[in-house]
C-alpha positions in Angstrom: -8.2 -17.6 -17.4 -10.8 -15.8 -16.1 -10.3 -13.4 -13.1 -12.6 -12.3 -10.3 -13.0 -8.7 -9.4 -13.0 -8.0 -5.9 -14.8 -4.8 -4.9 -12.7 -2.6 -3.2 -14.0 -1.6 0.6 -15.0 2.2 1.2 -12.7 3.7 3.4 -14.5 5.2 6.0 -14.6 8.7 7.8 -12.9 7.5 10.9 -10.0 6.3 8.4 -9.6 9.3 6.7 -9.6 11.3 9.6 -6.9 8.8 11.2 -4.6 9.2 7.8 -5.3 12.9 8.5 -3.8 13.0 12.2 -1.2 10.3 11.3 -0.2 13.0 8.5 0.2 16.0 11.1 1.4 13.9 14.0 4.4 12.8 10.9 5.3 16.5 11.2 5.2 17.2 14.7 6.6 13.9 16.2 9.9 14.1 14.3 10.7 17.3 15.7 9.3 16.8 19.2 12.9 16.7 20.5 13.0 20.6 19.4 9.8 20.8 21.5 11.8 19.6 24.9 14.7 21.7 24.2 12.7 24.5 24.0 10.7 23.7 27.0 13.7 22.8 29.0 15.5 26.1 28.3 12.1 27.9 28.8 12.0 26.2 32.0 15.5 27.1 33.4 16.2 30.3 31.6 13.3 32.6 31.7 12.6 35.6 33.9 10.6 33.1 36.2 12.6 30.1 35.3 14.4 27.7 37.6 18.1 29.4 36.9 17.2 32.9 35.2 19.6 33.9 32.4 18.7 37.3 30.6 20.8 36.2 27.5 19.6 33.0 27.4 16.0 33.8 28.8 15.1 36.9 27.0 15.1 39.5 29.0 16.5 42.7 30.5 19.3 43.9 28.8 23.2 44.3 28.3 24.7 47.1 27.1 21.4 49.0 26.6 20.2 46.1 23.9 17.3 44.2 24.8 18.4 40.7 24.7 16.9 38.2 22.5 17.7 35.3 24.3 16.8 31.4 22.7 13.5 31.3 23.7 11.6 33.8 21.2 13.8 32.6 18.3 13.5 29.0 18.6 9.8 29.1 19.1 9.2 31.3 16.1 11.8 30.5 14.0 13.4 27.1 14.4 10.4 25.2 15.4 7.9 26.1 12.2 10.7 26.0 10.0 11.7 22.2 11.5 7.9 21.5 11.0 7.5 23.1 7.4 10.6 21.2 6.5 9.4 17.8 7.6 5.8 18.1 6.1 7.6 19.2 2.7 9.8 16.1 2.9 7.0 13.9 3.7 5.3 15.3 0.3 8.5 15.1 -1.9 11.5 14.3 0.1 14.5 16.4 0.8 13.4 19.2 -2.4 9.9 19.1 -1.3 11.1 19.7 2.6 13.2 22.8 1.2 10.7 24.4 -0.7 8.4 23.9 1.8 10.6 25.5 4.7 11.3 28.8 2.2 7.3 29.3 2.2 7.0 28.6 6.1 9.3 31.6 6.1 6.7 33.4 4.8 4.1 32.8 6.8 6.7 33.5 10.2 7.6 36.4 9.2 3.9 37.6 8.3 2.7 37.1 11.7 3.3 37.9 14.8 2.8 34.5 17.0 4.1 31.3 16.6 3.4 29.6 12.8 2.9 25.7 13.7 -0.5 25.5 11.7 1.0 27.5 9.0 3.8 25.4 8.8 1.7 22.5 8.7 -0.1 24.0 5.9 2.9 25.9 3.8 5.4 22.7 4.2 3.2 20.1 2.6 1.8 22.6 0.1 5.5 23.8 -0.8 6.5 19.8 -1.4 3.2 18.9 -3.2 3.4 22.1 -5.6 7.3 21.2 -6.2 6.5 17.9 -7.2 3.9 19.1 -9.6 5.9 21.3 -11.2 8.8 18.9 -11.4 6.6 16.8 -13.5 5.9 19.1 -16.3 9.5 18.7 -17.3 10.0 15.3 -16.1 12.4 14.4 -19.4 12.6 17.0 -21.1 15.7 19.1 -20.1 18.6 19.1 -22.2 21.6 17.0 -20.7 23.9 19.2 -18.7 21.3 21.4 -17.6 19.5 19.8 -14.7 21.0 21.2 -11.6 20.1 25.0 -13.6 16.6 23.7 -14.0 16.1 22.0 -10.6 18.0 24.9 -8.2 16.3 27.8 -10.3 12.4 26.2 -10.2 13.0 25.2 -6.8 14.2 29.3 -5.7 11.9 30.9 -7.9 8.7 28.6 -6.5 10.0 28.7 -3.2 10.0 32.9 -3.5 6.4 33.3 -4.6 5.4 30.5 -1.6 6.9 32.9 0.8 5.1 35.9 -0.8 2.1 33.8 -0.9 2.4 32.8 2.7 3.3 36.4 3.9 0.4 38.1 2.1 -2.1 35.4 2.0 -2.1 32.6 4.2 -0.4 34.0 7.6 -3.6 36.5 7.8 -5.7 33.3 8.1 -3.8 31.2 9.9 -3.5 34.3 12.6 -7.1 34.7 12.5 -7.9 31.0 13.0 -5.4 30.8 16.0 -6.8 33.8 17.5 -10.3 32.2 17.3 -9.6 28.9 18.5 -7.6 30.5 21.3 -10.5 32.6 22.6 -12.8 29.6 22.3 -10.1 27.5 24.6 -10.1 30.4 27.0 -13.6 30.1 26.7 -13.8 26.9 28.3 -11.7 27.7 30.9 -13.9 30.7 31.9 -17.0 28.7 31.9 -15.5 25.4 33.9 -16.3 23.7 30.7 -12.6 22.4 29.7 -13.0 19.2 31.3 -16.0 18.1 28.9 -13.2 17.8 26.3 -12.5 14.3 27.6 -15.8 13.3 26.3 -14.5 13.4 23.2 -10.5 12.9 23.8 -11.1 9.8 25.4 -12.7 7.8 22.7 -10.8 9.0 20.5 -7.3 8.0 21.9 -8.8 4.6 21.5 -10.0 4.8 17.9 -6.5 6.3 17.4 -7.9 9.2 16.2 -6.1 11.6 19.0 -3.5 12.7 16.7 -5.3 14.7 14.4 -6.5 16.5 17.9 -3.5 16.6 20.0 -0.7 17.4 17.2 -3.3 19.1 14.5 -4.5 21.6 17.7 -4.0 21.3 21.1 0.2 21.2 20.5 0.7 24.3 18.3 -2.3 26.1 20.7 -0.4 25.0 23.5 2.8 26.4 22.7 1.5 29.7 21.8 -0.3 29.8 25.2 2.9 29.0 27.1 4.9 31.4 25.1 2.6 33.8 26.7 1.7 32.8 29.7 4.8 30.3 30.6 2.6 27.3 30.8 -0.4 25.3 29.3 -3.0 23.4 30.4 -3.6 21.9 26.6 -0.5 19.9 26.6 -2.2 17.5 29.4 -5.4 17.1 27.6 -4.6 14.0 26.2 -1.0 13.1 27.5 -2.4 12.7 31.0 -1.0 9.1 31.9 -4.0 8.7 34.9 -6.5 7.6 33.0 -5.2 4.5 31.8 -3.1 3.8 34.6 -6.4 3.3 36.6 -8.2 1.3 34.1 -5.4 -0.9 34.5 -4.9 -0.7 38.1 -8.8 -1.9 38.1 -8.1 -4.9 35.9 -5.2 -5.6 38.2 -7.5 -6.3 41.2 -10.9 -6.5 39.3 -9.9 -8.4 36.0 -9.9 -12.0 35.4 -7.7 -14.6 33.2 -4.9 -13.4 30.7 -6.6 -9.5 31.2 -5.6 -9.4 35.1 -2.4 -11.3 34.3 -1.3 -8.9 31.6 -2.3 -5.4 33.5 0.5 -5.2 35.4 3.2 -4.7 33.0 0.7 -3.3 30.7 0.4 -0.3 33.7 4.8 -0.2 33.8 4.7 0.4 30.0 1.6 2.9 30.2 2.8 4.8 33.1 6.4 5.0 32.8 6.8 4.5 29.3 4.1 6.5 27.9 2.7 4.0 25.8 -1.0 4.8 26.3 -2.0 2.2 23.4 -1.3 -0.5 25.3 -4.4 -0.1 27.4 -6.6 0.5 24.3 -7.4 -3.5 24.3 -8.9 -3.5 28.0 -11.4 -0.6 26.6 -12.1 -2.8 23.1 -13.0 -5.7 25.3 -15.6 -4.0 27.6 -16.5 -0.6 25.8 -18.3 0.6 28.9 -14.8 0.6 30.5 -14.2 4.1 28.3 -16.4 6.0 30.8 -14.0 5.1 33.5 -11.3 7.0 31.4 -13.4 9.9 30.8 -13.8 10.3 34.2 -10.8 10.1 35.0 -9.8 12.9 32.0 -12.4 15.2 33.2 -11.1 15.1 37.1 -8.1 15.7 36.1 -7.9 18.4 33.3 -10.6 20.1 36.2 -7.6 19.6 38.6 -5.3 21.6 36.2 -7.8 24.3 35.6 -8.6 24.8 39.6 -4.7 25.1 40.2 -3.9 27.0 37.5 -1.4 24.2 36.3 0.2 23.3 33.4 3.3 22.2 31.1 5.6 24.6 29.5 6.1 22.1 26.4 4.0 19.1 24.9 4.6 15.7 27.3 5.8 12.8 24.4 5.4 10.3 25.2 3.0 10.6 27.6 5.2 9.1 30.4 4.7 10.3 34.0 8.6 11.3 33.6 8.1 13.3 30.3 4.7 15.1 32.4 7.4 16.2 35.3 10.2 17.2 33.0 8.0 19.7 31.0 6.0 21.0 34.4 6.0 24.6 34.8 7.9 25.7 38.1 5.0 26.9 39.9 2.8 23.7 38.5 4.6 21.0 40.3 1.5 20.2 42.8 -1.5 20.8 40.1 0.3 18.4 37.8 1.0 15.6 40.1 -2.5 15.9 41.9 -4.3 16.1 38.8 -2.5 12.7 37.7 -2.8 11.2 41.1 -7.0 12.4 41.3 -7.3 11.1 37.3 -6.3 7.6 38.1 -8.4 7.4 41.4 -11.4 8.2 39.8 -10.6 6.2 36.7 -9.8 3.4 38.8 -13.1 3.3 40.7 -15.2 4.0 37.8 -13.8 1.4 35.9 -13.6 -0.9 39.1 -17.0 -0.5 39.6 -17.9 -1.3 36.1 -15.8 -4.7 36.4 -17.6 -5.6 39.4 -21.2 -5.6 38.3 -20.5 -6.9 34.4 -20.2 -10.5 33.5 -17.8 -11.2 30.7 -14.7 -13.6 30.2 -11.7 -11.5 29.8 -9.7 -14.1 29.0 -11.1 -15.1 25.8 -11.4 -11.7 24.3 -7.9 -10.0 24.8 -6.1 -11.2 21.8 -9.1 -10.7 19.4 -8.9 -6.8 21.4 -5.7 -6.5 20.5 -6.2 -7.5 17.0 -8.9 -5.2 16.6 -6.7 -2.5 18.2 -4.0 -3.2 16.0 -6.7 -3.3 13.1 -7.9 -0.2 14.2 -4.2 1.7 14.0 -3.6 0.4 10.9 -0.3 -1.0 11.7 1.1 -3.2 14.3 1.8 -2.1 17.8 4.9 -2.5 19.2 3.7 -3.6 22.5 0.6 -6.1 21.5 3.4 -9.0 22.6 3.2 -7.9 26.1 -0.4 -8.5 25.7 -1.0 -11.5 23.9 2.1 -13.5 24.3 3.6 -16.0 21.6 0.7 -17.2 19.2 -1.4 -15.3 19.9 -3.8 -13.4 17.2 -5.6 -13.5 14.2 -6.3 -17.1 12.4 -3.5 -16.4 9.9 -1.1 -15.6 13.1 -2.4 -18.8 15.0 -1.8 -20.7 11.6 1.8 -19.0 11.4 2.5 -20.1 15.1 2.0 -23.9 14.4 5.1 -24.0 12.0 7.4 -21.9 14.6 5.7 -18.3 14.2 4.4 -15.9 16.4 3.1 -12.5 16.7 -0.1 -10.7 15.5 -0.9 -10.4 12.0 -2.3 -6.8 11.8 -4.0 -7.0 8.3 -2.5 -8.0 4.8 1.0 -9.3 4.8 3.1 -7.1 2.9 6.4 -7.0 4.3 8.7 -10.1 4.2 12.4 -10.5 5.2 14.7 -13.7 5.2 17.3 -13.2 7.6 20.8 -14.9 8.1 23.6 -14.4 10.2 25.3 -12.3 7.5 22.8 -11.4 5.4 24.7 -11.9 2.1 24.4 -15.4 0.7 21.4 -17.9 1.8 19.4 -15.1 2.9 19.2 -13.4 -0.3 18.7 -17.1 -2.0 16.1 -17.7 0.1 14.1 -14.3 -0.4 15.1 -14.4 -3.8 13.2 -18.0 -4.1 10.3 -17.0 -2.2 9.9 -13.3 -4.2 9.3 -15.2 -7.2 6.9 -17.8 -5.6 5.0 -14.8 -4.5 5.0 -12.9 -7.7 3.8 -16.2 -9.2 1.0 -16.3 -7.4 0.0 -13.0 -8.0 1.2 -10.8 -5.4 4.1 -8.5 -6.6 3.7 -5.4 -4.3 4.7 -7.6 -1.3 8.2 -6.7 -0.5 10.4 -9.7 -0.1 14.1 -8.6 1.2 17.0 -10.0 3.1 19.0 -9.3 5.7 21.2 -10.0 8.8 19.8 -10.8 12.1 21.4 -8.4 13.4 19.6 -5.5 11.3 16.2 -6.9 12.1 13.7 -4.5 13.3 10.2 -4.8 14.3 8.9 -3.6 11.2 8.1 -7.0 9.6 4.8 -8.8 9.1 6.5 -12.4 7.9 10.1 -13.1 9.3 11.8 -16.3 7.5 14.9 -17.9 8.9 17.2 -21.3 9.0 15.8 -23.4 11.6 18.6 -23.0 13.8 18.5 -19.1 13.8 14.9 -18.4 14.8 15.1 -18.6 18.2 17.7 -15.4 17.5 15.6 -13.6 15.5 12.5 -13.8 17.4 13.7 -11.2 20.3 14.0 -8.6 17.6 11.1 -9.3 15.5 8.3 -10.2 18.3 5.5 -9.1 16.6 6.0 -10.6 13.5 5.0 -14.6 12.1 8.6 -16.7 12.3 8.9 -19.3 9.6 11.7 -21.6 9.9 13.5 -23.6 6.7 16.2 -26.4 6.3 16.0 -26.3 2.8 16.1 -22.8 1.4 15.5 -24.1 -2.4 12.2 -26.0 -2.2 11.0 -25.8 1.3 7.4 -26.7 2.2 7.3 -23.5 4.3 7.5 -21.6 1.3 4.0 -22.4 -0.1 2.9 -22.1 3.4 3.5 -18.2 3.4 2.8 -17.6 -0.2 -0.9 -19.2 1.4 -0.5 -17.1 4.2 -0.1 -13.9 1.5 -3.1 -14.9 -0.3 -5.7 -15.2 2.8 -4.6 -11.6 4.4 -4.5 -10.0 1.4 -7.8 -11.5 -0.1 -10.0 -11.4 3.5 -10.2 -8.9 6.0 -7.3 -6.9 4.3 -7.4 -3.1 5.0 -7.0 0.0 2.4 -4.4 1.2 4.6 -1.6 -0.8 3.8 0.1 1.2 1.4 1.0 3.7 4.2 1.8 1.0 7.0 4.1 -0.8 4.6 5.8 2.2 3.3 6.9 3.0 6.8 7.8 -0.6 7.0 9.8 -0.6 3.2 11.6 2.9 5.0 12.4 1.0 8.2 13.9 -2.5 6.5 17.5 -2.7 6.6 20.1 -1.4 4.2 21.3 -4.9 3.3 17.7 -5.4 2.1 17.2 -3.0 -0.6 18.6 -4.3 -3.6 17.2 -7.5 -3.4 14.3 -6.8 -5.3 16.4 -5.2 -8.4 18.3 -8.4 -8.1 15.4 -10.5 -8.6 14.2 -8.5 -12.1 18.1 -9.1 -13.1 19.1 -6.0 -13.5 22.7 -6.1 -12.9 23.9 -3.9 -9.9 26.3 -0.8 -10.5 30.2 -1.7 -10.5 29.1 -5.7 -10.7 30.4 -6.9 -14.1 33.6 -8.9 -12.5 31.6 -10.1 -9.8 31.5 -13.9 -11.5 34.6 -14.1 -13.5 35.4 -17.1 -16.0 38.5 -18.0 -13.7 36.0 -18.1 -10.7 34.5 -21.0 -12.1 35.9 -24.7 -11.8 34.2 -27.6 -13.8 35.4 -30.0 -11.8 36.4 -29.4 -8.3 39.2 -31.4 -6.4 37.8 -31.3 -2.8 35.9 -34.8 -1.6 34.8 -33.3 1.9 32.8 -30.4 3.0 35.5 -28.4 5.0 38.1 -28.8 1.8 35.0 -27.7 -0.6 34.8 -24.3 1.6 38.4 -24.1 1.2 38.5 -24.5 -2.5 35.6 -21.8 -2.7 37.5 -19.6 -0.5 40.3 -19.8 -2.3 39.3 -18.7 -5.6 38.2 -15.7 -4.3 41.2 -15.2 -2.2 42.9 -15.4 -5.8 40.6 -12.7 -7.3 41.5 -10.1 -4.6 38.3 -10.4 -3.2 38.6 -11.3 0.7 41.7 -11.8 2.6 42.5 -15.4 4.3 40.6 -14.1 7.4 37.2 -14.4 5.4 38.1 -18.4 4.6 38.4 -18.6 8.4 34.6 -16.9 8.8 33.5 -19.5 6.6 34.1 -22.2 8.4 32.9 -20.6 11.6 29.7 -20.0 10.0 29.4 -23.3 8.9 30.0 -24.6 12.2 27.1 -22.2 13.7 24.4 -22.7 10.7 25.1 -25.5 7.6 25.0 -23.2 4.4 23.0 -26.4 2.6 20.3 -24.7 0.6 18.9 -27.6 -1.3 18.7 -28.6 -5.1 22.3 -30.1 -4.5 23.7 -26.2 -3.9 25.6 -25.1 -0.8 26.8 -21.5 -0.7 29.2 -20.8 2.2 30.2 -17.5 3.3 31.5 -15.4 6.1 29.8 -14.5 9.2 28.2 -11.3 9.4 31.3 -10.1 11.9 34.0 -10.9 9.0 32.6 -7.9 6.6 36.0 -6.4 7.5 37.9 -9.2 5.7 36.0 -8.5 2.3 37.9 -5.8 -0.3 35.3 -6.5 -2.8 32.3 -8.5 -4.1 33.1 -12.0 -5.9 31.5 -15.2 -6.3 33.0 -18.3 -7.0 31.4 -21.7 -8.4 32.4 -24.8 -8.2 31.1 -28.4 -9.5 31.7 -31.9 -8.1 30.0 -34.3 -10.7 30.3 -37.2 -8.1 28.7 -35.1 -5.3 30.4 -34.3 -1.6 28.6 -35.6 1.5 27.6 -32.0 3.0 26.0 -32.5 6.9 24.3 -36.1 5.3 22.7 -34.3 2.2 24.9 -34.5 -1.2 26.1 -31.1 -2.7 26.9 -31.2 -6.3 27.3 -27.2 -6.7 29.0 -25.1 -4.1 29.2 -21.0 -4.8 31.3 -19.4 -2.5 30.0 -15.7 -1.6 31.7 -12.5 -0.9 29.4 -9.5 -0.7 29.9 -5.2 -0.5 26.9 -3.6 -0.5 24.5 -5.9 -1.9 26.5 -6.0 -5.5 26.4 -9.6 -5.6 23.0 -10.3 -4.9 21.6 -9.9 -8.9 24.4 -12.8 -9.2 22.5 -15.0 -6.3 18.8 -14.2 -7.6 20.1 -15.6 -11.0 21.5 -18.8 -9.4 18.5 -19.2 -6.7 16.3 -19.3 -10.2 18.3 -21.7 -12.0 18.3 -24.0 -9.0 14.4 -23.9 -8.4 13.9 -25.1 -11.8 15.1 -28.9 -12.5 15.3 -28.7 -16.3 17.9 -26.0 -15.1 19.9 -28.2 -12.7 20.1 -30.3 -15.3 21.8 -28.5 -17.8 24.2 -27.3 -15.2 25.0 -30.9 -14.1 25.6 -31.6 -18.0 27.4 -28.1 -19.0 31.1 -28.9 -20.5 32.8 -25.4 -20.4 32.6 -22.4 -17.9 30.9 -20.3 -20.5 27.7 -22.5 -20.2 27.6 -21.6 -16.3 28.1 -18.7 -17.1 25.0 -18.3 -19.6 22.8 -20.6 -17.2 23.4 -17.6 -14.5 22.8 -14.7 -17.0 26.0 -13.4 -17.0 28.0 -12.4 -20.1 31.2 -12.4 -20.1 34.4 -10.9 -22.7 
């Protein structure tokens, strides 16, 4: 069969800068809490702070010895080491983080200034080089010597990196920091700093601000704050005034959906600090960027004239975060800068809205989709602007089948959710995973999880039709599909088609980064599902389905009796207690466990996991069939699972029941061993 070669799209310079900025912010953002802690300690306890304490603020002497305090050691050692460790860990997990931190110590000691930029170099460098070194002898170490080689290689290489940082990197970073600081001071002295808004405000809308803010402004701002007690640089990008002014203009002079959504967006932007929520409003009418630029320039000029600043980064850019980090002598200037920035942005944006003609209502959804495409992943606040069902064509198609949300880029992460995350979701995920692989998209992750563990990190969410409304609040930006037949639902074909369309028409090259984040955020319940689909046995699961748990002719004649019979087999194995059987009935009353293809898999609720002692599966055949809420069931599979040890068995069962020939063989089986063989289970 001929294969069609699709040319890989060239990655733009903007995307490269965006990725670089995302990587830099990835080192800073996880440690913002430490920056805030340092800022609060500085604001409170330094000599000019609110509650001066010599031993904490690091001024004065105690017993003839100069007080070290917390402020200086935290900024010189703790924060750079955290950044270095985080950068190394991003590249090569914990091992890379440790080596990155060791290398960072070299630049810290070798310089007399805070080494944030040095940490951003040494952290990733340590992780990357350690990864390459480990690859040299991967698989070549004799058994029993792994720990010895790993520990000494990390120690030796870390020591060499520390020397490199001390003698080589430290002088270069010191020179760069000094030059950058002098340049900033030149801009301040000559009244040119407000001009930076010409670059910063458009960069924010294009999601390039991380490279500027966290790559340069935060490190320089911290150094300036250490020397002067505050820095204007922390507010060049984080000032919430320009965005607030633009949204206020839409509240008064906008039209349609944009006007209706602007008040809620203003609350999220100003109080919550999520600035990206106003980006689609700029993208609808790009001329409005002039309003935010004017507002930004006004805010910076106000800060410069009043000599105001923050003691530490304000992240996120909420007015609460800004005020919390404001220097003791700067409240008037900072508040005035926010008010004037919002006022100027409002006036300029209002003028543009009043003097130009444009239909906002039809464009907000498209602008939001464009914003998410530039960001390279879903926006946490997009649903506030678009509401249910808005978005791309693919998203609209999904909405027609119970789906909501905006699909930004290719579908890469699908979750099948049920109440407990152990039975029906695992089966459904296995069936859907096989269909998507057969369609030629093996990289699309299909996992399973309980509804309680869902987060808004998935592209598509599949649930039983009775559970969809419960899943939507936790996954508002995903496309939702409701099914009632887990084995052969027509919704699966629609999802496969959605995957095909989104991954071949307009997919972005950034998908790998985005979906890596999704995978990292996926609930623990979901992780082993892929292994189960491949047929790899889970560790310690050799007795999950045993011969004594297979009954060729069940005695029950009703649904509830069949659930009891399946539960009693689990109880006899010592896998559950009596409370679990009651939970199986409770689960059945809330949502049916009928899967289609004559199969039902009764199991307990999510709250019943405390009643499970070990993983086990029971299989009962009813040749004459049982009425199961109006559906005929001939096979009942009882499920109790801990840590997903049972998923490979369920995956095998799912494969059997999606194959009519295999189902026929199962119906004709005459012994327990035939059933075990069909499910890929070999027992002694």
